[in-house]
One Martini backbone bead per residue (centre of mass of N, CA, C, O) as a GRO file, in nm:
protein
  275
    1MET     BB    1   0.098   0.036   0.026
    2SER     BB    2   0.040   0.378  -0.074
    3LYS     BB    3   0.058   0.702   0.056
    4ASP     BB    4   0.043   0.858  -0.246
    5GLY     BB    5  -0.160   0.681  -0.453
    6GLN     BB    6  -0.034   0.456  -0.663
    7ASP     BB    7  -0.276   0.225  -0.589
    8ILE     BB    8  -0.495   0.431  -0.711
    9ALA     BB    9  -0.817   0.439  -0.877
   10LEU     BB   10  -0.999   0.667  -1.073
   11ILE     BB   11  -1.316   0.570  -1.207
   12ILE     BB   12  -1.537   0.635  -1.498
   13PRO     BB   13  -1.824   0.501  -1.573
   14ALA     BB   14  -1.932   0.542  -1.926
   15ARG     BB   15  -2.240   0.469  -2.064
   16TYR     BB   16  -2.426   0.498  -2.353
   17GLY     BB   17  -2.635   0.239  -2.331
   18SER     BB   18  -2.879   0.330  -2.193
   19THR     BB   19  -3.200   0.232  -2.152
   20ARG     BB   20  -3.333   0.497  -2.015
   21PHE     BB   21  -3.056   0.693  -2.120
   22PRO     BB   22  -2.926   0.762  -2.389
   23GLY     BB   23  -2.639   0.949  -2.353
   24LYS     BB   24  -2.603   1.056  -2.059
   25PRO     BB   25  -2.301   1.173  -2.024
   26LEU     BB   26  -2.364   1.412  -2.257
   27VAL     BB   27  -2.550   1.566  -2.118
   28HIS     BB   28  -2.663   1.873  -2.041
   29ILE     BB   29  -2.570   2.106  -1.764
   30ALA     BB   30  -2.568   2.404  -1.760
   31GLY     BB   31  -2.366   2.385  -2.040
   32GLN     BB   32  -2.251   2.097  -1.922
   33SER     BB   33  -2.143   1.813  -1.929
   34MET     BB   34  -2.169   1.551  -1.716
   35LEU     BB   35  -1.889   1.438  -1.744
   36SER     BB   36  -1.728   1.682  -1.705
   37ARG     BB   37  -1.804   1.725  -1.417
   38VAL     BB   38  -1.681   1.454  -1.314
   39VAL     BB   39  -1.401   1.515  -1.405
   40ASP     BB   40  -1.343   1.759  -1.230
   41ILE     BB   41  -1.355   1.613  -0.974
   42ALA     BB   42  -1.116   1.414  -1.024
   43LYS     BB   43  -0.908   1.646  -1.060
   44GLN     BB   44  -0.924   1.762  -0.789
   45ALA     BB   45  -0.825   1.496  -0.640
   46GLN     BB   46  -0.546   1.483  -0.799
   47ARG     BB   47  -0.423   1.750  -0.678
   48LYS     BB   48  -0.396   1.616  -0.399
   49TYR     BB   49  -0.338   1.315  -0.546
   50PRO     BB   50  -0.103   1.290  -0.798
   51LYS     BB   51  -0.080   0.949  -0.808
   52ILE     BB   52  -0.342   0.905  -0.913
   53SER     BB   53  -0.555   0.750  -1.112
   54VAL     BB   54  -0.734   0.886  -1.411
   55ALA     BB   55  -1.052   0.749  -1.571
   56VAL     BB   56  -1.234   0.666  -1.839
   57ALA     BB   57  -1.495   0.421  -1.892
   58THR     BB   58  -1.578   0.274  -2.214
   59GLU     BB   59  -1.783   0.155  -2.517
   60ASP     BB   60  -1.772   0.451  -2.672
   61ALA     BB   61  -1.665   0.668  -2.908
   62ARG     BB   62  -1.819   0.924  -2.827
   63ILE     BB   63  -1.693   0.942  -2.542
   64ALA     BB   64  -1.397   0.939  -2.623
   65ASP     BB   65  -1.414   1.204  -2.793
   66HIS     BB   66  -1.500   1.382  -2.543
   67CYS     BB   67  -1.250   1.337  -2.385
   68ALA     BB   68  -1.051   1.467  -2.581
   69GLU     BB   69  -1.198   1.755  -2.554
   70ILE     BB   70  -1.153   1.758  -2.208
   71GLY     BB   71  -0.884   1.605  -2.125
   72ALA     BB   72  -0.946   1.287  -2.082
   73GLU     BB   73  -0.881   0.993  -1.986
   74CYS     BB   74  -0.928   0.687  -2.196
   75ILE     BB   75  -1.100   0.366  -2.171
   76LEU     BB   76  -1.162   0.087  -2.356
   77THR     BB   77  -1.440  -0.123  -2.319
   78SER     BB   78  -1.643  -0.363  -2.301
   79ASP     BB   79  -1.989  -0.415  -2.414
   80GLN     BB   80  -2.017  -0.675  -2.187
   81CYS     BB   81  -2.056  -0.519  -1.933
   82PRO     BB   82  -2.287  -0.566  -1.668
   83THR     BB   83  -2.119  -0.344  -1.503
   84GLY     BB   84  -1.950  -0.096  -1.365
   85SER     BB   85  -1.752  -0.274  -1.202
   86ASP     BB   86  -1.640  -0.430  -1.451
   87ARG     BB   87  -1.531  -0.177  -1.591
   88VAL     BB   88  -1.339  -0.085  -1.372
   89LEU     BB   89  -1.159  -0.360  -1.365
   90GLU     BB   90  -1.071  -0.329  -1.666
   91ALA     BB   91  -0.928  -0.060  -1.633
   92ALA     BB   92  -0.739  -0.134  -1.394
   93ALA     BB   93  -0.579  -0.351  -1.560
   94LYS     BB   94  -0.480  -0.142  -1.782
   95ILE     BB   95  -0.307   0.027  -1.580
   96GLY     BB   96  -0.234  -0.205  -1.339
   97ASP     BB   97  -0.110  -0.412  -1.081
   98HIS     BB   98  -0.073  -0.163  -0.870
   99ILE     BB   99  -0.375  -0.163  -0.838
  100GLN     BB  100  -0.565  -0.191  -0.507
  101PHE     BB  101  -0.766   0.065  -0.549
  102THR     BB  102  -1.113   0.144  -0.636
  103ILE     BB  103  -1.285   0.416  -0.778
  104GLY     BB  104  -1.634   0.467  -0.866
  105LEU     BB  105  -1.728   0.736  -1.055
  106GLN     BB  106  -2.021   0.842  -1.151
  107GLY     BB  107  -2.135   0.957  -1.474
  108ASP     BB  108  -2.435   1.042  -1.311
  109ALA     BB  109  -2.270   1.228  -1.065
  110PRO     BB  110  -2.205   1.572  -1.080
  111PHE     BB  111  -2.232   1.611  -0.730
  112THR     BB  112  -1.999   1.471  -0.609
  113PRO     BB  113  -1.820   1.499  -0.340
  114LEU     BB  114  -1.503   1.556  -0.287
  115GLY     BB  115  -1.502   1.457   0.024
  116ALA     BB  116  -1.564   1.159  -0.046
  117ILE     BB  117  -1.296   1.089  -0.184
  118GLU     BB  118  -1.105   1.175   0.040
  119GLN     BB  119  -1.216   0.985   0.255
  120MET     BB  120  -1.178   0.719   0.111
  121ILE     BB  121  -0.870   0.733   0.097
  122THR     BB  122  -0.821   0.759   0.402
  123LEU     BB  123  -0.960   0.496   0.491
  124TYR     BB  124  -0.782   0.306   0.323
  125GLN     BB  125  -0.495   0.389   0.433
  126SER     BB  126  -0.572   0.322   0.744
  127ALA     BB  127  -0.696   0.015   0.617
  128PRO     BB  128  -0.615  -0.194   0.369
  129GLU     BB  129  -0.676  -0.490   0.486
  130SER     BB  130  -0.985  -0.440   0.603
  131VAL     BB  131  -1.085  -0.318   0.366
  132GLU     BB  132  -1.342  -0.383   0.108
  133VAL     BB  133  -1.585  -0.155   0.120
  134LEU     BB  134  -1.678   0.178   0.012
  135THR     BB  135  -1.945   0.422   0.122
  136PRO     BB  136  -2.171   0.674   0.085
  137ALA     BB  137  -2.386   0.884   0.287
  138VAL     BB  138  -2.714   1.052   0.368
  139ARG     BB  139  -2.876   1.238   0.598
  140LEU     BB  140  -3.202   1.321   0.599
  141ARG     BB  141  -3.392   1.566   0.578
  142TRP     BB  142  -3.722   1.603   0.583
  143ALA     BB  143  -3.740   1.758   0.317
  144GLU     BB  144  -3.569   1.537   0.160
  145LEU     BB  145  -3.772   1.307   0.209
  146ASP     BB  146  -4.008   1.441   0.065
  147ALA     BB  147  -3.866   1.459  -0.213
  148LEU     BB  148  -3.830   1.164  -0.251
  149ARG     BB  149  -4.114   1.075  -0.243
  150GLU     BB  150  -4.203   1.248  -0.484
  151SER     BB  151  -4.014   1.128  -0.702
  152LYS     BB  152  -4.142   0.835  -0.682
  153GLN     BB  153  -4.399   0.891  -0.831
  154THR     BB  154  -4.234   0.904  -1.121
  155THR     BB  155  -3.937   0.771  -1.008
  156PRO     BB  156  -3.908   0.482  -0.830
  157PHE     BB  157  -3.579   0.419  -0.915
  158SER     BB  158  -3.495   0.658  -0.776
  159GLY     BB  159  -3.308   0.631  -0.533
  160THR     BB  160  -3.116   0.523  -0.248
  161THR     BB  161  -3.122   0.327   0.048
  162VAL     BB  162  -2.981   0.295   0.389
  163ILE     BB  163  -2.867   0.067   0.627
  164ILE     BB  164  -2.697   0.131   0.947
  165ASP     BB  165  -2.482   0.041   1.177
  166LYS     BB  166  -2.292   0.092   1.472
  167THR     BB  167  -2.017   0.021   1.264
  168ASP     BB  168  -2.087   0.126   0.970
  169ASN     BB  169  -2.254  -0.099   0.839
  170ALA     BB  170  -2.411  -0.215   0.568
  171LEU     BB  171  -2.726  -0.391   0.564
  172TRP     BB  172  -2.904  -0.226   0.343
  173PHE     BB  173  -3.059  -0.188   0.021
  174SER     BB  174  -3.302   0.043  -0.149
  175LYS     BB  175  -3.554   0.174  -0.352
  176ASN     BB  176  -3.688   0.198  -0.110
  177ILE     BB  177  -3.791   0.336   0.181
  178ILE     BB  178  -3.542   0.309   0.448
  179PRO     BB  179  -3.711   0.315   0.703
  180ALA     BB  180  -3.983   0.290   0.847
  181ILE     BB  181  -4.218   0.533   1.004
  182ARG     BB  182  -4.427   0.547   1.274
  183LYS     BB  183  -4.305   0.835   1.450
  184GLU     BB  184  -4.272   1.118   1.281
  185ASP     BB  185  -4.380   1.357   1.457
  186THR     BB  186  -4.194   1.309   1.682
  187LEU     BB  187  -3.918   1.310   1.534
  188LYS     BB  188  -3.938   1.600   1.430
  189ASN     BB  189  -3.919   1.731   1.731
  190ASP     BB  190  -3.606   1.611   1.781
  191SER     BB  191  -3.524   1.653   1.458
  192ALA     BB  192  -3.400   1.759   1.136
  193PHE     BB  193  -3.353   1.455   1.109
  194SER     BB  194  -3.383   1.170   0.976
  195PRO     BB  195  -3.351   0.807   0.960
  196VAL     BB  196  -3.262   0.849   0.664
  197HIS     BB  197  -3.042   0.698   0.409
  198GLN     BB  198  -2.874   0.813   0.130
  199HIS     BB  199  -2.721   0.695  -0.138
  200ILE     BB  200  -2.402   0.714  -0.282
  201GLY     BB  201  -2.261   0.603  -0.607
  202LEU     BB  202  -1.986   0.529  -0.435
  203TYR     BB  203  -1.689   0.320  -0.482
  204GLY     BB  204  -1.460   0.124  -0.278
  205PHE     BB  205  -1.218  -0.125  -0.390
  206ARG     BB  206  -1.075  -0.381  -0.333
  207ARG     BB  207  -0.929  -0.573  -0.564
  208ASP     BB  208  -1.003  -0.861  -0.472
  209ILE     BB  209  -1.307  -0.814  -0.437
  210LEU     BB  210  -1.369  -0.725  -0.722
  211GLU     BB  211  -1.272  -0.990  -0.847
  212LYS     BB  212  -1.497  -1.159  -0.713
  213PHE     BB  213  -1.760  -1.015  -0.793
  214VAL     BB  214  -1.741  -1.070  -1.112
  215THR     BB  215  -1.777  -1.398  -1.065
  216TRP     BB  216  -2.053  -1.360  -0.958
  217PRO     BB  217  -2.362  -1.402  -0.964
  218GLN     BB  218  -2.640  -1.287  -0.974
  219SER     BB  219  -2.844  -1.194  -0.733
  220HIS     BB  220  -3.155  -1.200  -0.609
  221TYR     BB  221  -3.179  -0.898  -0.496
  222GLU     BB  222  -3.035  -0.764  -0.727
  223GLU     BB  223  -3.252  -0.830  -0.946
  224LEU     BB  224  -3.493  -0.693  -0.809
  225GLU     BB  225  -3.362  -0.400  -0.744
  226GLY     BB  226  -3.100  -0.315  -0.920
  227LEU     BB  227  -2.846  -0.384  -0.706
  228GLU     BB  228  -2.509  -0.473  -0.693
  229GLN     BB  229  -2.440  -0.446  -0.369
  230LEU     BB  230  -2.607  -0.709  -0.289
  231ARG     BB  231  -2.406  -0.914  -0.377
  232LEU     BB  232  -2.209  -0.858  -0.147
  233LEU     BB  233  -2.406  -0.920   0.097
  234GLU     BB  234  -2.486  -1.212  -0.023
  235ASN     BB  235  -2.144  -1.277   0.020
  236GLY     BB  236  -2.015  -1.126   0.292
  237VAL     BB  237  -1.954  -0.849   0.242
  238SER     BB  238  -1.825  -0.557   0.362
  239ILE     BB  239  -1.979  -0.235   0.392
  240LYS     BB  240  -1.855   0.084   0.442
  241ALA     BB  241  -2.004   0.350   0.592
  242PHE     BB  242  -2.028   0.708   0.530
  243ILE     BB  243  -2.087   1.034   0.639
  244LEU     BB  244  -2.237   1.312   0.485
  245ASP     BB  245  -2.219   1.668   0.412
  246VAL     BB  246  -2.497   1.811   0.252
  247PRO     BB  247  -2.647   2.032   0.095
  248LEU     BB  248  -2.925   2.142   0.055
  249GLY     BB  249  -3.075   1.984  -0.240
  250LEU     BB  250  -2.807   1.784  -0.351
  251VAL     BB  251  -2.866   1.481  -0.283
  252GLN     BB  252  -3.071   1.449  -0.558
  253ALA     BB  253  -2.832   1.518  -0.802
  254GLY     BB  254  -2.912   1.282  -0.987
  255VAL     BB  255  -2.911   1.087  -1.294
  256ASP     BB  256  -3.164   0.856  -1.445
  257SER     BB  257  -3.336   1.062  -1.620
  258PRO     BB  258  -3.465   1.308  -1.812
  259GLU     BB  259  -3.622   1.446  -1.572
  260ASP     BB  260  -3.368   1.516  -1.392
  261VAL     BB  261  -3.237   1.754  -1.528
  262THR     BB  262  -3.429   1.983  -1.430
  263ARG     BB  263  -3.379   1.940  -1.131
  264VAL     BB  264  -3.077   1.978  -1.121
  265GLU     BB  265  -3.072   2.253  -1.235
  266ALA     BB  266  -3.236   2.382  -1.002
  267ALA     BB  267  -3.046   2.313  -0.787
  268LEU     BB  268  -2.786   2.455  -0.903
  269ALA     BB  269  -2.919   2.749  -0.894
  270LYS     BB  270  -2.979   2.742  -0.577
  271TYR     BB  271  -2.704   2.579  -0.447
  272GLY     BB  272  -2.495   2.471  -0.599
  273ALA     BB  273  -2.201   2.324  -0.565
  274THR     BB  274  -2.017   2.098  -0.433
  275SER     BB  275  -1.702   2.009  -0.209
   0.00000   0.00000   0.00000
């Protein structure tokens, strides 16, 4: 393990052929492509950790051409990768055997906080042998929980929630809002924050865990929910969650469908980007 980050790769899987939103990485948000926004976040992280590798991983020449336009390194991967994590591993293998920890920065999450990447690197470097998988979450304010409930009326599979135990391990992820809340009015009087944590789709994998993950068949609950991280839990891998402090309004600024673009642009105009 290298303290200067030489064994870390920050890889942005950017697939053109999304079923729900073809060409999603190239869509413009407030005048800038979504992918270029994500690349900017990665480059900010690289300025603090100059030795980490940063690359976009894609199966499509159109995205590769855009990477050339914005000055981003691009690795062409197979168009048969079943998940973003498979694409991340293929790209990491092409970078080299020295990569022992990979961070998959989602190409459809243009407002991923820079602090999430920095915290992930710090957590890995503090315990490289015990860390298996790292991922961030945000504890929702009540207004944000209400906004998530409203968005699920039209896009029910947008937004993932996670339950976290006392030792910061993720117990479960769902496209439903979990946990259910019986005494919501009482809890609102006690805290500005709800008991619901929303997952941010950023993963840090120790390389040997990622190599195992891609060999396992799709798991039962992964298939039902459409969440690949459930394959890890169903195979006994620990996912360590850490909590981020994200400005009000930007926690739900991911893009899963064309309808999300307008919502994200409104959030950007009102709250600005995270840092």
